[in-house]
Residue, then its C-alpha position, 0 to 999 in steps of 0.5 A: m500892222e494894221n489890216f484891212n478888209f478890201e480886195n487885191r489887185i494882187n495876190i499879198t497873201q503869201i507876203v503876210e503869211e511868211t513873213m508873220q511866220i518869221r515874226q512868230e519865230i524871232g518872237r521865240v527867242v527876242m522879247g520886243q524889239q516889234d518895230l525892229v523886226d517890222m523894218l527888217l521886214v521891210s528891208l528884206l522884202a525892199d532888197g536893202h541892207v540894214l544899219l541898227e545902232g543902239v548899246p550893247g545888249v539890247a538884240k541886235t546881233l541876236t535879231a539879224k542871227l534870227l532874221a537870217q536862221t528863218i530863211d534858207t541861204g546862206f550867212s556869215r558874221l564879220q567883227f569889225t576890229p582896226d587891224l581888219m583888211p580889205s582882203d578880210v573881207v572881199g578874199t584875195n588871189l592865192f598862188n597855187p603851186q600845183q596848178i601853176k598859178f593864182e586862184f581867188k579866195k572868197g571871203p566871207i562877204f560872199s553870202n547871202i545875208i552877211l552880218i557885221d558887227e561894229i562896222n564902225r570899228a574898221p579903218a576906212k581903207t577896209q569901209s571902201s571895200l564895201f562900197e561896190v559889194m553894197e551897190e553893185r553887188s560884185v567884187t573887183v579884185d585884180g581887174t576881175t569882177y565877181t558878182m554876188e549870188e542873190p539875195f545880198m543883204v548886209i546888217a551892219t551894227q555900231n554902238p552910238i556911245d562907244h567912240e574910242g576906236t571907232y571910225q566915222l562912216p562916210e555919207a557916201q557908205l551910209d547912203r548905201f543903207l536903205v535903213k537906220l534902225i535905232v533899237d532900244y530898250p526893252t519895256l520892264e514889261q518885256e524885260v520880266q518877260m523875257l526872264h521868265n522865257l530864257g531862265s538859264m543860258k541853256n535854255m536860251h542856246n536851246q531855244i535859238s538853236s530851234v528857230k527854223r527856217v520858213m522862207s526859201k531863197h525862191s520864196l524871196a524872191a518871188l515876195r520881193s517880186v510882188v512887192e515891186q508891183v505895189r502901186v504907188e499914184p502919182n502924188i505920192l510919188e511927188f509927196i516922196a520927192k518933195v519931202v526928199g526935196d525939204t531936206r537939201n534946201h531946210p536952213a537947219l541942215f548942213l547936208g540934205a538926203s539925195p535921190r537915191a533917198s527918194i528911190a530908198i522911200l519909195k522902196a520901203s513904202k511899197a514893202w511896208a503896204a505889203l506887210s499891212g497886207r495892201d496892194f498900194v502905197t498910202p501917205e502914211d506908208v511914207n510916213r512911217v518910212a522916212c525916219p528910218v531912211l531919211r536919219h542916216r542921210i542928213s547932217l545937222t548943223p553945228e548950231k542944231e547939233m549943239d542945241g540938243v536937236e535930234a534928226d528925226d525931228l526935223i525929219m517929223e517937222i518937215l513931214k508934218h509941213h506937207e499936205i497929206p495927198r488924198 
């Protein structure tokens, strides 16, 4: 991530320093995956949810757990399965015979950072239980609404290869994720370094448990407040709107991005600028976050899918068609 020498209008120093500490703590266990960690930090600062997609064994779950471990907040983990019910996620009302009344028992979704493993293994009924809580940060059970405590962040994983026993996520739910991150294999050098560092499973567990908490929830709230103050010029806003608008008219796309995508790009661009040590957004910031923000919000036509065209290819094509605002 680039750093520039100039005087900022707002103080970005704390963001740069605390996020660097998080990177260092995660880097003690996870080799490589720098882009993954950077975009997780972007989502954390932008107050957004994350969908991680990658084959098993590329540290999706581990990285998410380590991120939660570096922040002094609550953490819960859900393993989605085909027999999981909505009440297993959000909670249910149970009868208390001593007090002769029903009491609400909160589910594991009532935490600060929630890791959902293999989110696409639960059926539509269970998936729908996440709609309200991911967007409105609240849960309604039997007519009573319960508000989630801040911060609230969902990090979900899915395997793109294994389709047996899985359910495709509905577009409405995908749209609630700020970014979708593709987690690739490490390079040869990174994998060799990983083997040198970990050595044995016992050593690996020791390294994981030694990762320290370096950020409090109050500090996170303060950093998010600073990110909201990052300046965005009108021409950058127009650039974002045009890029998202083009996804709705592109002949190769069956479904374009919603206005929520424009808001997501704006929020992610501000967070990326702050992580880079700047208090203003540049067109390069928009280009950097465009693919993670848009790739799960657009659908290719069947013909393009058969031709092997990727969503990222079309997003980059749309970006290149627009003159970079200066």
